[in-house]
DRENTOR-481888 format. One record per residue (C-alpha): residue in three letters; z, x, y. Coordinates in steps of 0.2 Angstrom, whole numbers, padded with zeros to 4 digits, always signed. Example, Ala and Ser with C-alpha at 12.3 -4.5 7.8 and 13.67 -1.06 7.14 Angstrom:
2
ALA+0039+0062-0022;SER+0036+0068-0005;
//
This chain:
901
MET+0831+1025+0212;GLU+0842+1011+0204;ASN+0832+0995+0200;LEU+0841+0980+0209;THR+0831+0965+0202;GLY+0838+0948+0208;ASN+0852+0954+0219;SER+0843+0969+0225;ALA+0826+0977+0227;GLU+0817+0991+0219;VAL+0818+1006+0230;HIS+0808+1021+0229;ARG+0807+1037+0239;SER+0790+1046+0240;LYS+0782+1059+0250;SER+0767+1052+0260;GLU+0759+1061+0275;GLY+0776+1070+0279;SER+0787+1055+0278;ASP+0797+1046+0265;SER+0793+1028+0260;LEU+0804+1013+0255;ASN+0797+1001+0242;LEU+0805+0983+0241;SER+0799+0973+0226;GLY+0785+0985+0223;LYS+0779+0987+0240;THR+0780+1004+0249;VAL+0786+1006+0267;ASN+0784+1022+0276;MET+0801+1029+0282;THR+0805+1041+0295;PRO+0819+1054+0292;ILE+0831+1043+0303;MET+0829+1029+0290;HIS+0836+1040+0277;LEU+0853+1037+0286;LEU+0850+1018+0285;LEU+0846+1018+0267;LEU+0864+1018+0260;PRO+0869+1003+0272;LEU+0854+0994+0267;LEU+0859+0996+0248;PHE+0876+0989+0252;SER+0870+0975+0262;ILE+0858+0970+0248;ALA+0871+0972+0234;GLY+0883+0961+0244;ALA+0871+0948+0250;LYS+0866+0932+0241;ASP+0852+0932+0228;LEU+0837+0940+0236;GLU+0826+0927+0227;GLU+0833+0914+0239;LYS+0826+0924+0253;LYS+0808+0924+0247;GLY+0796+0910+0252;PRO+0778+0906+0256;PHE+0769+0913+0271;GLU+0771+0898+0282;ASN+0780+0892+0298;THR+0799+0895+0294;VAL+0816+0893+0303;LEU+0829+0906+0298;ASN+0848+0907+0302;VAL+0855+0925+0304;PRO+0873+0929+0309;GLU+0876+0940+0323;GLY+0883+0958+0321;THR+0877+0961+0303;PRO+0876+0979+0297;VAL+0858+0986+0297;PRO+0845+0987+0290;TYR+0848+0969+0285;PRO+0835+0959+0275;ILE+0831+0942+0282;TYR+0816+0935+0272;GLN+0801+0940+0262;PHE+0784+0932+0264;GLN+0774+0930+0248;VAL+0756+0929+0252;THR+0742+0923+0241;HIS+0728+0933+0248;PRO+0725+0948+0236;GLY+0719+0960+0250;VAL+0735+0960+0261;SER+0741+0977+0264;ASP+0752+0975+0279;PHE+0759+0963+0292;ARG+0760+0963+0311;LEU+0774+0956+0322;SER+0772+0950+0339;GLY+0783+0939+0351;GLU+0802+0940+0355;GLY+0814+0953+0348;ARG+0801+0966+0342;GLU+0814+0980+0346;ASP+0827+0972+0335;ILE+0817+0964+0321;ARG+0804+0974+0309;ILE+0793+0969+0294;SER+0788+0980+0279;ASN+0771+0981+0272;ASP+0777+0971+0257;GLY+0782+0956+0269;TRP+0801+0959+0270;LEU+0807+0954+0288;TYR+0823+0964+0292;LEU+0834+0969+0306;GLU+0834+0986+0313;LYS+0847+0982+0326;PRO+0862+0969+0325;LEU+0859+0953+0334;ASP+0870+0947+0348;TRP+0872+0928+0351;SER+0878+0931+0369;ARG+0862+0940+0373;ASP+0850+0929+0364;ASP+0854+0914+0353;HIS+0836+0913+0345;TYR+0820+0922+0343;ILE+0802+0915+0340;ILE+0791+0928+0331;MET+0773+0927+0326;VAL+0768+0936+0310;GLU+0750+0940+0304;ALA+0745+0946+0287;LEU+0732+0961+0287;ALA+0720+0968+0276;GLY+0717+0985+0284;ASP+0715+0980+0302;GLU+0709+0963+0299;VAL+0719+0947+0300;VAL+0717+0938+0283;ASP+0731+0926+0284;GLY+0742+0917+0298;PRO+0747+0918+0311;VAL+0763+0909+0306;TYR+0779+0907+0317;VAL+0796+0912+0313;THR+0811+0905+0323;ILE+0827+0915+0320;ASN+0843+0906+0325;VAL+0857+0918+0329;LEU+0873+0911+0322;ASP+0888+0915+0333;ILE+0904+0923+0325;ASN+0921+0924+0333;ASN+0919+0941+0340;ASN+0925+0937+0358;ALA+0943+0934+0364;PRO+0946+0921+0376;TYR+0952+0927+0394;PHE+0960+0919+0409;ASN+0950+0918+0425;GLN+0966+0926+0433;SER+0979+0937+0426;THR+0992+0931+0438;TYR+0994+0913+0445;THR+1006+0906+0458;ALA+1012+0888+0460;VAL+1024+0878+0470;VAL+1033+0863+0463;ARG+1046+0851+0471;GLU+1062+0845+0465;ASN+1062+0829+0454;ASN+1043+0831+0451;ALA+1039+0817+0439;ALA+1038+0824+0421;GLY+1020+0825+0414;ILE+1012+0825+0432;PRO+1003+0842+0433;PHE+1007+0853+0448;THR+0995+0868+0444;ARG+0983+0873+0430;VAL+0977+0889+0422;PHE+0959+0891+0416;ALA+0952+0902+0402;LEU+0935+0906+0396;ASP+0927+0912+0380;GLN+0909+0920+0378;ASP+0907+0913+0360;ASP+0896+0898+0357;PRO+0904+0883+0366;GLN+0897+0871+0353;THR+0908+0880+0339;PRO+0926+0881+0335;ASN+0925+0899+0341;ALA+0926+0893+0359;HIS+0938+0879+0356;LEU+0953+0884+0367;SER+0971+0879+0365;TYR+0984+0883+0378;SER+1003+0886+0374;LEU+1019+0892+0383;VAL+1026+0908+0377;SER+1041+0910+0387;GLN+1051+0904+0403;ILE+1061+0916+0413;PRO+1075+0912+0417;ASN+1080+0901+0403;ASN+1098+0903+0403;HIS+1102+0887+0393;ASN+1088+0888+0381;ILE+1080+0873+0389;LEU+1061+0872+0393;LEU+1059+0865+0410;PHE+1040+0866+0410;GLN+1026+0861+0398;ILE+1008+0865+0397;ASP+0993+0853+0391;PRO+0985+0862+0376;ASN+0968+0856+0380;THR+0967+0856+0399;GLY+0980+0870+0404;GLU+0988+0859+0416;ILE+1006+0863+0419;SER+1020+0850+0422;THR+1038+0848+0421;THR+1047+0841+0406;GLU+1060+0827+0407;GLU+1074+0840+0408;GLY+1064+0849+0422;GLU+1062+0833+0432;ARG+1081+0832+0432;MET+1087+0850+0433;LEU+1075+0859+0444;LYS+1084+0864+0460;ALA+1077+0873+0475;ARG+1086+0885+0486;GLN+1098+0877+0498;GLY+1092+0878+0517;ILE+1094+0870+0534;GLN+1086+0853+0536;TYR+1076+0849+0551;GLY+1071+0833+0559;ARG+1054+0827+0565;GLY+1048+0839+0579;GLU+1064+0849+0579;ASP+1064+0867+0584;ARG+1066+0879+0570;SER+1069+0895+0580;ILE+1084+0906+0579;ASP+1092+0898+0594;ALA+1090+0880+0585;LEU+1099+0888+0570;ARG+1113+0894+0581;THR+1115+0876+0587;LYS+1116+0869+0569;PHE+1128+0883+0566;ASN+1139+0877+0580;ASP+1138+0860+0573;TYR+1146+0865+0556;CYS+1157+0879+0562;PRO+1170+0880+0577;VAL+1164+0888+0592;GLN+1170+0907+0591;ASN+1170+0921+0604;ILE+1162+0933+0592;PRO+1143+0936+0596;TYR+1131+0929+0583;GLU+1125+0946+0579;GLU+1142+0952+0574;ASN+1147+0936+0565;PRO+1145+0939+0547;PHE+1145+0921+0543;PHE+1130+0917+0554;THR+1121+0933+0550;CYS+1122+0928+0531;VAL+1115+0910+0535;GLU+1102+0918+0545;ARG+1096+0930+0532;ALA+1096+0916+0519;GLU+1086+0905+0530;ILE+1073+0918+0534;ARG+1072+0923+0516;ARG+1069+0905+0511;ARG+1056+0902+0523;ASN+1046+0918+0519;VAL+1048+0918+0500;ASP+1034+0925+0490;PRO+1032+0918+0472;LEU+1024+0935+0467;GLU+1039+0945+0473;ASP+1053+0933+0471;PRO+1049+0918+0460;ASP+1061+0905+0454;TYR+1053+0905+0437;THR+1040+0915+0428;LEU+1030+0908+0414;SER+1020+0917+0401;VAL+1005+0907+0394;ARG+0993+0910+0380;VAL+0976+0904+0376;GLN+0969+0905+0358;ASP+0952+0901+0351;LEU+0948+0891+0335;GLY+0960+0878+0342;GLY+0975+0890+0339;ALA+0975+0883+0321;SER+0970+0899+0312;GLU+0978+0915+0308;THR+0962+0924+0314;SER+0962+0915+0332;LEU+0959+0927+0346;SER+0970+0926+0361;GLY+0972+0930+0380;ASN+0988+0930+0391;ALA+0993+0926+0409;ILE+1008+0925+0420;VAL+1013+0910+0431;HIS+1025+0913+0445;ILE+1033+0896+0451;LEU+1043+0893+0467;VAL+1054+0877+0467;GLN+1054+0869+0484;GLN+1067+0857+0491;ASN+1062+0839+0489;LEU+1069+0829+0504;TRP+1059+0814+0499;VAL+1073+0805+0489;ASN+1074+0786+0486;PRO+1090+0780+0494;GLY+1090+0764+0484;PRO+1095+0752+0477;ILE+1103+0747+0493;THR+1116+0732+0493;VAL+1118+0721+0508;LYS+1130+0706+0509;GLU+1122+0689+0514;HIS+1126+0682+0531;LEU+1134+0699+0536;LYS+1141+0697+0553;GLU+1136+0713+0562;THR+1126+0719+0577;TYR+1108+0720+0573;PRO+1098+0730+0570;LEU+1109+0738+0557;VAL+1106+0755+0549;ILE+1106+0752+0530;ALA+1098+0769+0524;LYS+1087+0784+0529;VAL+1073+0793+0521;GLN+1066+0811+0526;SER+1049+0818+0521;ASN+1046+0835+0516;GLU+1035+0837+0531;PRO+1046+0837+0547;ASN+1033+0830+0558;ALA+1029+0815+0546;ILE+1026+0798+0553;TYR+1035+0784+0544;LYS+1028+0766+0540;LEU+1037+0752+0531;VAL+1029+0737+0523;GLN+1035+0724+0510;LYS+1028+0723+0493;GLU+1029+0705+0491;ARG+1021+0700+0507;GLU+1033+0686+0511;LEU+1033+0678+0529;LYS+1050+0684+0533;PHE+1053+0703+0533;PRO+1069+0708+0542;PHE+1066+0727+0541;GLN+1060+0741+0552;ILE+1060+0759+0551;THR+1062+0772+0565;GLU+1052+0788+0569;ASP+1067+0798+0561;GLY+1066+0788+0545;GLU+1081+0776+0548;ILE+1079+0759+0540;HIS+1085+0745+0550;LEU+1090+0727+0545;THR+1085+0716+0559;ASP+1093+0699+0554;GLU+1105+0691+0542;LEU+1100+0689+0524;ASP+1102+0673+0513;ARG+1103+0677+0494;GLU+1099+0658+0490;ASP+1083+0661+0501;LYS+1078+0678+0493;ASP+1089+0689+0482;MET+1079+0705+0482;TYR+1067+0714+0494;ILE+1056+0728+0489;LEU+1052+0740+0503;VAL+1038+0752+0503;VAL+1039+0768+0514;PHE+1025+0779+0518;ALA+1025+0796+0526;VAL+1009+0800+0534;ASP+1001+0813+0546;SER+0993+0809+0563;ASN+0977+0805+0553;ASP+0985+0793+0542;LYS+0984+0804+0527;GLN+0999+0803+0515;LEU+1011+0818+0515;ASP+1022+0811+0501;PRO+1020+0798+0487;PRO+1024+0780+0493;MET+1042+0776+0489;GLU+1048+0759+0483;ILE+1066+0755+0489;GLN+1075+0740+0482;VAL+1087+0730+0494;LEU+1098+0719+0484;VAL+1107+0704+0493;GLU+1125+0702+0488;ASP+1131+0684+0485;LEU+1144+0676+0495;ASN+1152+0659+0490;ASP+1143+0649+0503;ASN+1137+0634+0493;ALA+1146+0619+0486;PRO+1143+0612+0469;VAL+1130+0598+0468;CYS+1129+0584+0455;ALA+1113+0583+0445;ASN+1112+0564+0448;MET+1120+0553+0461;GLU+1127+0542+0447;SER+1127+0548+0429;VAL+1127+0533+0416;PHE+1132+0535+0398;GLU+1133+0522+0384;VAL+1145+0522+0369;GLN+1146+0509+0355;GLU+1163+0500+0353;ASP+1175+0506+0340;GLU+1169+0523+0340;PRO+1182+0535+0333;VAL+1193+0545+0345;GLY+1185+0561+0352;SER+1168+0554+0351;LEU+1156+0562+0363;ILE+1151+0550+0378;GLY+1140+0563+0386;GLN+1140+0578+0397;LEU+1141+0578+0416;LEU+1128+0590+0424;ALA+1131+0599+0440;HIS+1125+0616+0448;ASP+1129+0628+0461;ASP+1116+0638+0471;ASP+1127+0653+0472;GLN+1123+0668+0460;ALA+1124+0663+0442;GLY+1137+0673+0431;THR+1149+0676+0446;LEU+1165+0667+0451;ASN+1155+0659+0466;ALA+1145+0649+0454;GLN+1159+0645+0441;LEU+1162+0627+0440;THR+1178+0617+0435;PHE+1177+0598+0430;THR+1192+0586+0433;ILE+1193+0567+0431;VAL+1201+0561+0447;SER+1201+0542+0444;GLN+1196+0528+0432;ASN+1191+0510+0436;PRO+1198+0499+0430;PRO+1214+0508+0426;THR+1222+0507+0409;ALA+1239+0510+0403;SER+1234+0526+0395;ASN+1218+0537+0399;SER+1203+0532+0390;PHE+1192+0548+0393;SER+1194+0566+0394;ILE+1183+0580+0401;ASP+1181+0598+0397;ALA+1185+0608+0412;ALA+1172+0621+0409;SER+1157+0612+0402;GLY+1159+0594+0408;ARG+1158+0586+0391;ILE+1166+0568+0392;GLN+1175+0561+0376;THR+1185+0546+0371;LEU+1204+0546+0370;ARG+1206+0529+0361;LEU+1196+0515+0352;LEU+1185+0505+0365;GLN+1182+0486+0363;ARG+1168+0478+0372;LYS+1178+0462+0373;ASP+1191+0471+0383;GLN+1180+0480+0395;GLN+1162+0482+0396;VAL+1160+0496+0410;PHE+1171+0510+0416;ASN+1168+0520+0433;LEU+1175+0537+0433;SER+1176+0549+0448;VAL+1175+0568+0443;ARG+1178+0582+0454;VAL+1167+0598+0452;SER+1175+0613+0460;ASP+1171+0632+0462;PRO+1184+0644+0469;VAL+1180+0638+0488;PHE+1171+0621+0487;ASN+1172+0604+0477;THR+1162+0589+0475;GLU+1165+0572+0467;CYS+1152+0565+0455;LYS+1151+0547+0450;VAL+1151+0542+0431;VAL+1148+0525+0423;VAL+1152+0522+0405;LYS+1145+0507+0397;ILE+1153+0500+0381;ILE+1139+0493+0370;ASP+1141+0480+0356;VAL+1142+0486+0338;ASN+1129+0478+0326;ASN+1142+0468+0316;GLU+1131+0452+0315;MET+1116+0450+0304;PRO+1100+0440+0308;LEU+1099+0423+0300;PHE+1082+0414+0296;GLU+1082+0396+0301;LYS+1075+0393+0283;ASN+1072+0404+0269;ASP+1057+0395+0262;TYR+1042+0391+0273;GLY+1032+0383+0259;THR+1014+0385+0254;HIS+0999+0386+0267;SER+0981+0385+0262;LEU+0968+0396+0271;ALA+0949+0397+0269;GLU+0943+0414+0264;ASP+0932+0415+0280;THR+0947+0412+0292;PRO+0945+0424+0306;VAL+0957+0440+0308;GLY+0970+0436+0321;HIS+0973+0418+0316;THR+0991+0413+0316;VAL+0997+0406+0299;LEU+1014+0399+0305;ASN+1029+0404+0316;ILE+1045+0409+0309;SER+1062+0411+0318;ALA+1079+0419+0316;THR+1095+0421+0327;ASP+1108+0435+0329;ALA+1125+0433+0335;ASP+1127+0450+0343;ASP+1126+0454+0362;PRO+1110+0447+0367;ASP+1108+0462+0380;SER+1110+0475+0366;GLY+1099+0483+0353;SER+1111+0475+0340;SER+1103+0458+0343;PHE+1085+0463+0343;ILE+1076+0456+0328;GLU+1061+0464+0319;PHE+1051+0456+0305;HIS+1044+0466+0291;ILE+1033+0460+0276;THR+1042+0469+0262;ALA+1033+0461+0246;GLY+1018+0452+0241;ASP+1006+0460+0252;ASP+1001+0477+0245;ASP+0984+0477+0254;ASN+0992+0473+0271;ILE+0982+0458+0274;PHE+0995+0450+0285;ASP+1007+0455+0299;VAL+1021+0448+0309;VAL+1020+0449+0328;THR+1036+0447+0338;ASP+1044+0451+0355;GLY+1061+0454+0347;LYS+1069+0438+0353;GLY+1070+0429+0336;VAL+1052+0421+0335;GLY+1038+0429+0323;HIS+1020+0424+0321;LEU+1013+0427+0304;VAL+0995+0432+0307;ILE+0980+0438+0297;ALA+0977+0457+0299;LYS+0962+0459+0288;PRO+0948+0448+0281;LEU+0954+0437+0266;ASP+0944+0438+0250;PHE+0947+0424+0237;GLU+0939+0435+0223;SER+0951+0449+0226;SER+0967+0439+0228;PRO+0967+0420+0229;THR+0986+0418+0232;TYR+1000+0427+0240;LYS+1019+0426+0240;LEU+1026+0435+0255;GLN+1044+0441+0257;ILE+1048+0443+0275;ASP+1065+0452+0280;ALA+1073+0451+0298;ARG+1081+0467+0303;ASN+1090+0475+0319;PRO+1084+0492+0325;GLU+1102+0497+0327;PRO+1111+0501+0311;LEU+1124+0488+0305;MET+1142+0492+0307;LYS+1148+0503+0292;GLY+1153+0491+0277;LEU+1140+0478+0281;ASP+1123+0475+0272;TYR+1109+0463+0274;GLY+1110+0448+0263;SER+1098+0434+0257;GLU+1100+0425+0273;SER+1090+0438+0282;THR+1075+0435+0270;ALA+1062+0421+0270;PHE+1047+0418+0258;VAL+1030+0411+0262;SER+1016+0407+0250;VAL+0998+0408+0255;SER+0983+0400+0245;VAL+0966+0406+0248;THR+0952+0394+0245;ASP+0934+0400+0240;ILE+0918+0397+0250;ASP+0901+0402+0247;GLU+0899+0419+0255;ALA+0883+0429+0258;PRO+0879+0444+0247;GLU+0887+0460+0252;PHE+0879+0477+0252;SER+0888+0492+0245;LEU+0885+0503+0260;ASP+0885+0500+0278;ILE+0873+0514+0283;LEU+0857+0517+0273;ASP+0848+0533+0277;VAL+0835+0542+0267;THR+0825+0558+0270;VAL+0810+0562+0259;PRO+0795+0573+0260;GLU+0779+0566+0267;ASN+0769+0571+0251;THR+0780+0559+0240;THR+0769+0552+0227;LYS+0764+0534+0226;GLY+0776+0524+0216;SER+0791+0536+0218;VAL+0808+0528+0221;LEU+0815+0533+0239;LEU+0831+0523+0238;THR+0839+0510+0228;VAL+0848+0497+0239;GLU+0864+0490+0230;ALA+0872+0473+0235;LYS+0881+0459+0225;ASP+0886+0441+0228;PRO+0905+0439+0230;GLU+0903+0423+0219;GLY+0892+0432+0206;LYS+0877+0422+0210;GLU+0859+0430+0207;ILE+0852+0439+0222;SER+0835+0445+0228;PHE+0829+0458+0240;LYS+0815+0458+0253;MET+0810+0470+0266;ASP+0803+0468+0284;GLY+0797+0480+0298;ASP+0786+0492+0288;THR+0772+0493+0301;GLN+0762+0506+0292;GLY+0762+0497+0275;TRP+0769+0513+0267;LEU+0784+0505+0257;GLU+0788+0491+0245;ILE+0804+0485+0238;ASP+0808+0478+0220;ALA+0815+0461+0223;ALA+0826+0461+0208;THR+0832+0479+0208;GLY+0832+0484+0226;GLU+0822+0500+0223;ILE+0812+0505+0239;LYS+0796+0514+0233;ALA+0781+0523+0241;LYS+0767+0511+0241;ASN+0754+0521+0250;LYS+0753+0540+0256;LEU+0766+0544+0269;ASP+0761+0555+0284;ARG+0774+0563+0295;GLU+0761+0567+0308;THR+0758+0549+0311;LEU+0776+0543+0311;GLU+0791+0555+0308;THR+0805+0542+0308;PHE+0805+0523+0306;GLU+0816+0509+0301;VAL+0814+0494+0289;THR+0826+0479+0287;VAL+0832+0475+0269;THR+0838+0457+0267;ALA+0849+0452+0251;PHE+0849+0434+0248;GLU+0855+0421+0235;LYS+0840+0415+0225;GLU+0847+0397+0225;ASN+0852+0397+0243;PRO+0842+0409+0253;GLU+0851+0405+0269;LYS+0865+0414+0262;SER+0859+0432+0266;SER+0864+0449+0273;GLU+0854+0462+0282;ARG+0854+0481+0283;ILE+0844+0493+0292;VAL+0836+0507+0282;SER+0832+0523+0292;VAL+0818+0533+0284;ARG+0814+0551+0289;LEU+0799+0561+0283;LEU+0801+0579+0280;ASP+0785+0589+0284;VAL+0775+0598+0271;ASN+0760+0610+0275;ASP+0746+0597+0273;ASN+0737+0601+0289;PHE+0729+0617+0294;PRO+0726+0624+0312;LYS+0711+0617+0321;LEU+0701+0624+0336;MET+0704+0613+0351;GLU+0686+0618+0357;THR+0672+0623+0346;GLN+0660+0630+0359;ALA+0659+0640+0375;PHE+0648+0651+0385;ILE+0649+0669+0392;CYS+0640+0675+0408;ALA+0630+0691+0402;LYS+0631+0700+0419;LYS+0650+0697+0421;PRO+0657+0694+0403;GLU+0674+0687+0404;PRO+0685+0685+0388;ILE+0686+0667+0381;ILE+0703+0660+0377;ILE+0703+0651+0360;LYS+0716+0638+0357;ALA+0721+0630+0341;GLN+0734+0616+0336;ASP+0743+0611+0320;THR+0750+0594+0318;ASP+0763+0601+0306;SER+0781+0606+0312;ALA+0789+0622+0310;PRO+0788+0632+0298;PHE+0771+0626+0294;SER+0763+0627+0311;GLN+0763+0641+0324;PRO+0763+0655+0326;PHE+0744+0656+0321;THR+0735+0671+0314;PHE+0717+0673+0321;SER+0704+0684+0313;PHE+0685+0685+0309;ILE+0678+0682+0292;PHE+0661+0690+0290;ALA+0651+0693+0274;HIS+0656+0708+0264;GLY+0672+0711+0275;LYS+0662+0719+0288;LYS+0669+0720+0306;SER+0659+0714+0321;PRO+0651+0727+0332;ASN+0649+0715+0347;TRP+0665+0705+0346;ASP+0684+0707+0347;LEU+0697+0694+0343;LYS+0716+0697+0348;SER+0730+0685+0347;ILE+0739+0682+0364;ASP+0753+0670+0358;GLY+0757+0659+0344;THR+0743+0646+0348;THR+0730+0656+0358;ALA+0719+0671+0355;LYS+0707+0681+0367;LEU+0688+0683+0361;THR+0680+0698+0370;LEU+0661+0703+0370;LYS+0660+0721+0367;LYS+0641+0724+0370;GLN+0629+0715+0381;PRO+0614+0707+0372;THR+0597+0710+0378;GLU+0592+0691+0379;ASP+0601+0674+0380;LYS+0607+0670+0363;THR+0619+0658+0354;PHE+0632+0666+0342;THR+0640+0657+0329;LEU+0657+0666+0325;PRO+0667+0663+0309;ILE+0685+0662+0314;ASN+0699+0661+0302;ILE+0715+0653+0308;ARG+0730+0653+0298;ASP+0747+0645+0301;ASN+0764+0653+0299;ALA+0764+0648+0280;GLY+0748+0657+0278;MET+0737+0640+0276;GLY+0721+0640+0285;ILE+0702+0639+0284;THR+0687+0648+0293;GLN+0680+0638+0307;SER+0663+0640+0317;PHE+0664+0644+0335;LYS+0648+0644+0345;VAL+0646+0656+0360;ARG+0631+0656+0371;VAL+0628+0672+0381;CYS+0617+0668+0395;ASN+0612+0671+0413;CYS+0623+0661+0424;THR+0621+0653+0441;GLU+0631+0658+0456;LEU+0644+0644+0451;GLY+0646+0652+0434;TYR+0637+0640+0423;CYS+0622+0644+0411;TYR+0605+0643+0419;PHE+0591+0632+0410;ALA+0573+0636+0414;PRO+0563+0620+0418;GLU+0553+0621+0402;GLU+0568+0620+0392;ARG+0573+0603+0398;ALA+0574+0589+0386;PHE+0557+0579+0386;ARG+0557+0561+0392;LEU+0553+0546+0381;GLY+0534+0542+0384;MET+0524+0526+0382;GLY+0518+0532+0364;PRO+0534+0531+0356;THR+0538+0515+0365;ILE+0522+0507+0358;GLY+0526+0514+0341;ILE+0543+0506+0341;LEU+0535+0490+0347;ALA+0522+0490+0333;GLY+0536+0493+0320;ILE+0544+0477+0325;LEU+0530+0465+0327;GLY+0535+0457+0310;PHE+0550+0450+0319;CYS+0551+0434+0328;VAL+0545+0432+0346;ILE+0563+0430+0353;ILE+0570+0445+0344;PHE+0554+0455+0349;ILE+0557+0451+0368;ILE+0575+0456+0367;VAL+0571+0473+0358;ILE+0558+0477+0371;LYS+0570+0474+0386;ARG+0584+0484+0377;ALA+0572+0499+0373;ASN+0566+0499+0391;LYS+0583+0500+0398;GLY+0589+0513+0385;GLY+0574+0524+0388;LYS+0577+0524+0407;LYS+0596+0528+0405;THR+0592+0542+0392;THR+0579+0549+0404;GLU+0591+0549+0418;GLU+0604+0558+0408;GLN+0592+0571+0402;GLU+0587+0575+0420;ARG+0605+0577+0425;ASN+0609+0589+0410;ALA+0594+0599+0414;LEU+0601+0604+0431;MET+0618+0611+0423;
//
């Protein structure tokens, strides 16, 4: 046979015990005669497969992926064992009728796999030497990969549906549903719906659409407008729909005839049409028939498989039609209640309910059982110009039969409101000598009738002017109410005009009052009483707010107008704004000190002060020298205290700052340039010192944040020759923490009752702040790194740990445990913690045997003590004896009390 190394296998046929054998990679597999027929497909599958070397691997648990429907025999995987005596393999588990293994370890398919039957198999494989298992078992999981070999199909071949006229576009009225037996987690079962055709489609306009993902069918926008039901007779609520009732309706539309109904071709035609409409069957006589398709692979591939179904649709008449918007004139003089509209449900026995959407207090509407909407009272557009009625059609159980319907009722305007002036009296001002046509102002008025209609269109007319003049002085725009001048106005001729203006709509009119005031033009300039106010001397410590002098000016303009109002401005000689002029506008100004004076910065000032009006001067006029005055100010020097360069002095330093380090240099100087010195007060800890000459504040001793984190000292700068001239500043010092403290045990000893050992809670504390304090780490430190067989130590939170006795000792004993406690920064030491394990009393305290009590101080020691002090004087001897006796008695009493604990 041909040798297919790499992309094939070496295949040999030989006779062995009456059967052929198949050798894959040198291993021989016995073959039955039937397997001869499978040999040729196997060769083609091997030749077309990927490199067989990639299908080989060690004898271990394996997960394999195999497509369904492969041609067989199909090689899956070859196990390569290391045991030299392996001659065969044995399979057990799932799929043994479909999956085989050759004696050279090739796992292959004897039958194609089917994902819809089983999507995976788990097989146990054992390697044999003869009949003995020499390797394994190993487990093989075979995942069956789905291929797109199942076409989607609808759960019905034919669907029927009913849709009403004017069904909203995009709102589903029915749905088709399809299934696919391929793997739902793959695109093979991703279904997409589409509309193939619509019959009839006379105008080539689709009236229906289908959601590609859900299969929901709805109307298009064209369908919402164009779908029409077969015409039929309309019946009211509870109305009989028998043939006799049909005859009555026929008589209402047609003259009474002598021909019997059965012989009247017009009646029999109507009768047949009505019976046919009532009994229409969508399967036999549909209005529309849709052909729908479903495709897998999302319908996006040329290899997509598909299924088809038919949807028969019947269009039903929709009587539930909105009659709005309804227009009703306000203040309509009619007999109420008045029918303004009617609605009809698609269900003849519907019960109608009417509510208002806005929930206003006034609701002059009601509805009858036949669906007639009545207006119960007159409407007023100025009160409310639109109502929204919500109509419900429900059954006897209050279940909705049709969607709620919103009906707009628009209130039509009538001209029933007169114009109203915005103000009882409108006042305008205009300067004299304004050019002809200058705007005086605009008269405001409004009308409550509907804006944008003739009912609210206003016309303005000047009716009268007081005092009257030879010619009209003002005109008004009839449409806007803008008032303008018709001639030059002089205040000396007339100061005030009173106008009466008529404001009219097509029916009503109102008169509005207008007052026009002629105000003085600024044609006079302010004049100072004198232009030079001389020189004024001020000490440099004169307080802010002090009045240097008063100045005054006059203005010949009208005293009641802005033209005569005088403002004073310092326009030169005061770049630092040291001075200000305070005035009430009536011509008197007060020159005051606005900022502290400083002889060293500026010993003299020559101020220029201008008098000005807030109103602009009349065109052609300019301010002159008569509106300007000068003042000279001389500042006299005084001996001032030293001044610090900064008002706020703060310093933050670490607590481990070395002795002699400069924390801060305080800067100050004397305004007169005199020599100054520094001193410091308030250092209660004695940590700091100040250099009297330079102002350097240094660390004098070790700083300790745990003793005092923040503190303040007072630094005084004073003149050496005159110490009374001094200034003070507070210096705030804040110490930053460094990790100079380690966690310490709050208690160093405890006891445990042997018969009832309870854990001991160990607590530690660190006077440092974060991040140099908690959380702490607790651990034992034993020699040679050994663990304790008797004790266990576990942290509880950042500051505590739990010490637990694991084994009970055979006797009372005191243990000294080395506990290492480290802070959050890793700093810590090992500390001794003594634990006595003892027999406890009923109260939970260690029991002490009587012989273990502390001995009392006897006479022998007392005499020895007395003999040792015989060399002292008699008085001291007596005192020592008395104190020894008292001390011995007290000690003995304490020892007796301790022995009882």
